[in-house]
C-alpha positions in Angstrom: 59.4 -217.2 -30.4 62.0 -217.2 -27.5 65.2 -219.2 -27.2 63.8 -221.3 -24.4 60.7 -222.5 -26.4 62.9 -223.2 -29.4 65.3 -225.2 -27.2 62.4 -227.2 -25.7 61.1 -228.1 -29.1 64.6 -229.2 -30.3 65.1 -231.3 -27.2 61.7 -232.9 -27.7 62.7 -233.8 -31.2 66.0 -235.2 -29.9 64.1 -237.3 -27.3 61.8 -238.6 -30.0 64.9 -239.5 -32.1 66.5 -241.2 -29.2 63.4 -243.2 -28.4 63.2 -244.1 -32.1 66.8 -245.3 -32.0 66.1 -247.3 -28.8 63.1 -248.9 -30.5 65.3 -249.7 -33.5 67.9 -251.3 -31.3 65.5 -253.2 -29.1 63.1 -254.5 -31.7 65.3 -254.9 -34.7 65.4 -258.2 -36.7 68.4 -260.1 -35.5 69.6 -260.4 -39.1 69.2 -256.7 -39.7 72.9 -255.9 -39.7 73.9 -258.7 -42.0 74.3 -258.5 -45.8 71.5 -259.9 -47.8 71.7 -263.5 -49.1 72.8 -263.6 -52.8 69.6 -264.3 -54.8 70.2 -261.8 -57.6 67.1 -259.7 -56.5 67.4 -256.1 -55.5 65.1 -253.6 -53.9 66.0 -250.1 -55.0 64.5 -246.9 -53.6 64.7 -243.8 -55.7 64.1 -240.2 -54.6 63.5 -239.3 -58.2 59.9 -240.2 -57.6 58.1 -237.9 -60.1 56.2 -240.0 -62.6 58.3 -238.9 -65.7 61.5 -239.6 -63.8 60.3 -242.9 -62.5 59.4 -243.9 -66.0 62.9 -242.9 -67.3 64.6 -244.8 -64.5 62.4 -247.9 -65.2 63.7 -248.0 -68.7 67.3 -248.0 -67.5 66.4 -250.7 -64.9 64.7 -252.8 -67.5 67.9 -252.7 -69.6 70.0 -253.5 -66.6 67.9 -256.6 -65.8 68.2 -257.8 -69.4 72.0 -257.2 -69.4 72.7 -258.8 -66.0 69.9 -261.2 -65.1 69.5 -259.4 -61.8 65.9 -258.6 -60.8 65.2 -255.1 -59.5 62.1 -253.8 -57.6 62.1 -250.0 -58.1 60.3 -248.0 -55.5 59.7 -244.2 -55.6 60.3 -242.5 -52.2 59.7 -238.9 -51.1 62.8 -237.1 -49.9 60.9 -235.8 -46.9 59.8 -239.2 -45.9 63.1 -241.0 -46.3 64.5 -240.6 -42.8 61.4 -242.2 -41.2 61.1 -244.8 -43.8 64.8 -245.8 -43.3 64.4 -246.0 -39.6 61.2 -248.1 -39.9 62.8 -250.4 -42.5 65.9 -250.9 -40.5 63.9 -251.8 -37.4 62.0 -254.4 -39.4 65.1 -255.7 -41.1 63.7 -254.6 -44.5 66.1 -252.0 -45.7 66.4 -251.7 -49.5 69.6 -252.7 -51.1 70.3 -249.4 -52.7 68.9 -245.9 -52.5 69.3 -243.4 -55.3 69.4 -239.6 -55.4 70.2 -239.3 -51.7 71.3 -235.8 -50.7 74.4 -235.3 -48.6 72.7 -234.7 -45.3 70.8 -237.9 -45.4 73.8 -239.9 -46.5 75.5 -238.6 -43.4 72.5 -239.4 -41.2 72.5 -243.0 -42.5 76.3 -243.2 -41.9 75.9 -242.0 -38.4 73.3 -244.7 -37.7 75.7 -247.4 -39.2 73.2 -248.1 -42.0 75.6 -247.8 -45.0 78.0 -250.3 -46.5 80.8 -247.9 -47.1 83.2 -250.6 -48.2 80.9 -251.5 -51.1 80.7 -247.8 -52.1 84.4 -247.5 -52.0 84.8 -250.6 -54.2 82.4 -249.1 -56.8 84.3 -245.8 -56.9 87.6 -247.7 -57.3 86.2 -249.8 -60.1 84.9 -246.8 -62.0 88.1 -244.9 -61.3 88.3 -242.1 -58.7 90.1 -239.9 -61.3 86.9 -239.9 -63.4 84.9 -238.2 -60.6 84.9 -234.6 -59.6 87.3 -234.3 -56.7 85.0 -232.0 -54.7 82.0 -234.4 -55.1 84.1 -237.2 -53.7 85.3 -235.1 -50.8 81.7 -234.0 -49.9 80.5 -237.6 -49.9 83.4 -239.0 -47.8 84.4 -239.1 -44.2 88.1 -238.5 -44.6 89.4 -241.3 -46.9 86.2 -243.3 -46.5 83.6 -243.1 -49.3 80.2 -243.0 -47.7 78.3 -243.3 -51.0 78.9 -243.1 -54.7 78.2 -239.5 -55.9 76.2 -239.3 -59.0 75.0 -235.8 -59.9 74.5 -232.3 -58.6 72.3 -229.2 -58.8 73.4 -225.7 -58.1 71.6 -222.7 -56.4 71.4 -219.8 -58.8 70.6 -216.1 -58.8 68.6 -215.3 -61.9 68.2 -211.6 -62.9 66.6 -209.6 -65.6 69.6 -208.5 -67.6 67.4 -206.2 -69.8 66.3 -204.3 -66.7 69.9 -204.2 -65.4 71.1 -202.8 -68.7 68.4 -200.1 -68.7 69.3 -199.1 -65.2 73.0 -199.2 -65.8 73.6 -201.7 -63.0 76.4 -204.2 -62.9 76.0 -208.0 -62.6 74.5 -208.8 -59.1 77.3 -211.0 -57.8 77.8 -209.5 -54.4 75.7 -208.5 -51.4 76.2 -204.8 -52.3 75.1 -205.2 -55.9 72.2 -207.5 -55.1 70.9 -205.1 -52.4 71.4 -202.1 -54.7 69.5 -203.8 -57.5 66.6 -205.0 -55.3 66.2 -201.4 -54.0 66.1 -200.1 -57.6 63.6 -202.6 -58.9 61.2 -202.5 -56.0 58.7 -200.2 -57.6 56.1 -199.9 -60.4 54.3 -203.1 -59.6 57.5 -205.1 -59.3 59.4 -206.5 -56.3 63.2 -206.3 -56.1 63.8 -210.0 -55.5 62.0 -213.3 -55.1 63.4 -215.0 -52.1 62.0 -217.9 -50.0 60.7 -217.2 -46.5 58.4 -220.3 -45.9 59.3 -221.4 -42.3 58.4 -225.0 -43.0 60.3 -225.7 -46.2 63.9 -226.8 -46.7 64.0 -224.6 -49.7 64.2 -221.6 -47.4 67.2 -223.3 -45.7 68.9 -223.8 -49.0 68.2 -220.2 -50.1 69.5 -218.7 -46.8 72.6 -221.0 -46.7 73.5 -220.0 -50.2 73.5 -216.3 -49.2 75.2 -217.1 -45.8 78.1 -219.0 -47.4 78.7 -216.1 -49.7 79.6 -214.1 -46.5 81.7 -216.9 -45.0 78.9 -217.5 -42.4 79.4 -221.1 -41.2 77.2 -223.5 -39.4 80.1 -224.7 -37.1 83.2 -222.6 -36.5 86.9 -223.6 -36.1 86.4 -224.2 -32.4 83.8 -226.9 -33.2 81.0 -224.7 -31.8 77.9 -223.6 -33.6 78.6 -220.2 -35.2 75.3 -218.9 -36.4 75.6 -215.9 -34.1 79.0 -214.8 -35.5 79.4 -211.4 -37.0 79.5 -212.9 -40.5 76.2 -214.7 -39.9 74.5 -211.7 -38.3 75.4 -209.8 -41.5 73.9 -212.6 -43.5 70.6 -212.6 -41.5 70.4 -208.8 -41.8 70.9 -208.8 -45.5 68.4 -211.6 -46.1 65.9 -209.7 -44.0 66.4 -206.5 -46.0 66.1 -208.3 -49.3 63.1 -210.5 -48.4 61.1 -208.2 -46.2 61.8 -204.8 -47.6 62.3 -205.6 -51.3 60.4 -208.9 -51.6 56.8 -209.9 -52.0 54.6 -209.8 -48.9 53.6 -213.0 -47.0 55.4 -216.3 -46.8 57.2 -217.0 -50.0 57.5 -220.6 -51.2 59.3 -222.6 -53.7 56.3 -222.1 -56.1 55.5 -218.4 -55.4 59.0 -217.2 -55.8 59.3 -218.8 -59.2 55.8 -217.6 -60.2 56.6 -214.0 -59.3 59.7 -214.0 -61.5 58.0 -215.8 -64.3 55.2 -213.2 -64.3 57.8 -210.5 -64.9 57.0 -209.0 -61.4 60.5 -209.5 -59.9 63.9 -208.2 -60.8 65.8 -211.2 -59.4 65.1 -214.8 -58.2 67.0 -217.3 -56.1 66.3 -220.8 -57.2 68.0 -224.1 -58.1 69.2 -225.0 -61.5 66.1 -227.2 -61.9 64.3 -224.0 -62.9 66.2 -223.8 -66.2 63.9 -226.0 -68.3 60.8 -224.1 -67.0 62.5 -220.8 -67.6 63.0 -221.9 -71.2 59.2 -222.6 -71.6 59.6 -226.3 -71.9 57.2 -227.4 -69.2 53.5 -226.5 -69.6 52.5 -226.6 -65.9 55.2 -223.9 -65.1 55.4 -221.7 -68.1 56.7 -218.1 -67.9 53.7 -215.8 -67.9 55.1 -212.4 -68.4 53.4 -210.3 -71.2 56.2 -210.9 -73.7 56.4 -214.6 -72.8 52.9 -215.3 -74.2 54.1 -214.7 -77.7 57.6 -216.1 -77.3 58.0 -218.8 -74.6 61.7 -218.4 -74.6 61.6 -214.6 -74.1 62.3 -214.7 -70.3 65.2 -217.1 -70.8 66.7 -214.9 -73.5 66.5 -211.9 -71.1 67.7 -213.6 -67.9 71.3 -213.5 -66.7 72.6 -216.1 -64.2 75.0 -215.8 -61.3 76.3 -219.0 -59.8 78.5 -217.6 -57.0 78.0 -214.6 -54.7 80.4 -212.8 -52.3 79.6 -210.9 -49.1 81.6 -208.2 -47.4 83.2 -210.5 -44.9 84.4 -213.1 -47.4 87.5 -213.1 -49.5 86.0 -215.1 -52.3 82.6 -216.0 -53.8 80.8 -219.1 -52.7 78.7 -221.6 -54.7 75.9 -223.5 -52.9 74.6 -226.8 -54.3 73.7 -230.4 -53.6 75.3 -233.7 -54.5 73.0 -236.7 -55.0 74.4 -240.1 -54.4 73.8 -243.8 -54.7 73.8 -245.3 -51.2 74.4 -249.1 -50.6 72.9 -250.1 -47.3 74.4 -252.2 -44.6 72.1 -255.2 -45.4 72.4 -255.0 -49.2 73.1 -258.0 -51.3 76.7 -256.8 -51.9 77.8 -258.0 -55.3 74.4 -257.4 -57.1 74.2 -253.9 -55.5 77.7 -253.0 -56.6 76.9 -254.2 -60.1 73.7 -252.1 -60.2 75.4 -248.9 -58.9 78.3 -249.4 -61.3 75.8 -249.7 -64.2 74.0 -246.5 -63.2 77.3 -244.6 -63.2 78.4 -246.1 -66.5 76.2 -247.9 -69.1 73.0 -246.3 -67.7 74.5 -242.9 -66.6 73.6 -240.8 -69.6 69.9 -241.8 -69.3 70.0 -241.2 -65.5 71.3 -237.6 -65.7 69.5 -237.0 -69.0 66.1 -237.3 -67.4 66.6 -233.7 -66.0 70.1 -232.5 -67.0 69.5 -229.0 -65.7 69.4 -230.3 -62.2 71.4 -233.5 -62.6 74.8 -232.2 -63.5 77.1 -235.3 -63.8 79.9 -235.5 -61.2 81.6 -238.3 -63.2 83.1 -236.6 -66.3 83.9 -239.6 -68.3 85.9 -242.9 -68.3 89.6 -243.7 -68.2 89.4 -244.2 -72.0 87.3 -241.1 -72.7 87.7 -238.6 -69.9 85.0 -236.1 -71.1 82.5 -238.6 -72.4 79.7 -237.8 -69.8 80.5 -234.1 -69.7 79.9 -233.9 -73.5 76.8 -236.1 -73.3 75.4 -233.8 -70.6 75.7 -230.7 -72.7 73.9 -232.5 -75.6 71.1 -233.9 -73.3 67.6 -232.8 -74.0 65.9 -230.8 -71.2 62.2 -230.2 -70.6 59.0 -232.1 -69.9 56.3 -231.3 -72.5 58.8 -230.0 -75.0 62.4 -231.2 -75.1 65.4 -229.3 -76.5 69.2 -229.9 -76.2 70.6 -227.8 -73.4 73.4 -226.5 -75.6 70.8 -225.1 -78.0 68.9 -223.3 -75.3 71.8 -221.9 -73.1 75.2 -220.6 -73.9 78.4 -222.5 -73.6 79.4 -219.9 -70.9 76.5 -220.8 -68.7 77.0 -224.5 -69.2 80.7 -224.0 -68.2 79.5 -222.2 -65.1 77.2 -225.0 -64.1 79.7 -227.7 -64.7 82.5 -225.8 -62.9 80.2 -225.0 -60.0 80.5 -228.5 -58.7 84.2 -227.9 -58.1 83.5 -224.7 -56.3 80.6 -225.9 -54.3 80.5 -225.4 -50.5 78.2 -226.5 -47.9 77.7 -226.0 -44.2 79.4 -228.5 -42.0 79.9 -231.4 -44.5 83.6 -231.0 -45.2 84.2 -230.4 -41.4 82.7 -233.7 -40.4 79.3 -232.4 -39.2 77.2 -234.1 -41.8 74.9 -235.7 -39.2 74.2 -232.2 -37.8 73.4 -231.0 -41.3 71.0 -233.8 -41.8 69.3 -233.0 -38.5 69.0 -229.3 -39.3 67.4 -230.2 -42.6 64.9 -232.3 -40.7 64.1 -229.9 -37.8 64.4 -226.7 -40.0 65.5 -224.3 -37.2 66.9 -221.8 -39.8 63.7 -221.6 -41.9 61.7 -221.0 -38.8 63.7 -218.1 -37.6 63.9 -216.7 -41.2 60.2 -216.8 -41.4 59.8 -215.1 -38.1 62.4 -212.5 -39.0 61.0 -211.6 -42.5 57.5 -211.3 -41.1 58.6 -208.7 -38.6 58.2 -210.9 -35.5 61.9 -210.8 -34.6 65.0 -208.9 -35.5 68.0 -210.2 -37.5 70.1 -210.1 -34.3 67.5 -212.2 -32.4 67.1 -214.5 -35.4 70.9 -215.2 -35.4 70.8 -215.9 -31.6 67.8 -218.2 -31.8 69.1 -220.1 -34.8 72.4 -220.6 -32.9 70.7 -221.8 -29.8 68.5 -224.2 -31.6 71.2 -225.7 -33.7 73.4 -225.9 -30.6 70.7 -228.0 -28.9 70.5 -230.2 -31.9 74.3 -230.7 -31.9 74.2 -231.6 -28.2 71.4 -234.2 -28.8 73.6 -235.9 -31.4 76.6 -236.4 -29.1 
């Protein structure tokens, strides 16, 4: 696909967004920008919309209602549908009071559209104590000194590898471009692929997988000159490396969030790039996603026992390793009933916090470590939390203290494209339009070269950036 056609599609998307914003401004309820009247009733949307997680959240909400007398209507919402639902609700004057588990890009999109009550978020953080939060989590969810939301928990992107195969081959830990590529080349034989890496052009998972590898080489979305930098030398190296790994040493065809995991779980891949949400499945604690390798049939934890984990990679153009991940937040909307909403979010980061991150601790690493009185209270509780769906076991019994330290410390080292530099709205737009996954899909299927992919991604994101100005 050429740069011109890519640019036309992005500008069409920008036009649709502009028209949507115009409709929002022209047809909005006249009270849409005002805080809700205090009636002690809240509408709370949660992106943790899987049935088991909704059930776990409902238990916390029920306790909150009994403790405070505030009524809560809990609504599960798909992350992919959130931007459109927010726009429609804002136009109708029916925004929820609070939204939970909101990723950083969508927090910034709402902030850019003036749909957040940032003062209320700041007051909650102040009441809980800024010193009880991870500094980097606060920084990534703030615009300078302004808290946009109240950060809650995080997941990290990981590189999983078969440490038994690495030991047999005499290979070192795959923590750099060089060692990952070397290992992928070595294991791409005998019915096994070297690495399981996402290439699906229509999935944000491909964006996340590529960004994690790109950050490792100091490839940035926007450069110091405030211009899109995806065609920089560092990014061209990232595209070329991703292409070599996925096309030459990966499984054929478009690789998805499910197929990459399935290939590694079947014992047919030497490495896997996936989020920390994979850890309970890796340990054989979820029946619908069990490891299926020959040895796993007799011992469900076999693959976990033979898997090593890398949390940060380094490329040849970077001076230090980089950790990719996501911070999820509680967002208080502009029209929220302020006092009741602050009380609710405070509760979810305090009295209800252990149950909130405990529903899936492998992918909900707390960013609030404790309280002023007990600074490590939540960090300790997280380690003891039970992980799994059909079978549940304490994380600290399944995985080593070293790995749990890596996961917890990963929040401090987490980096993301554009967020800290003030380009959060662009990040949200790219996660919606998916220009990078599209060029990655074309590149890894042989339709374009890595150099062309870098240029096309740069052109499309530049057009997106222009449309936001």
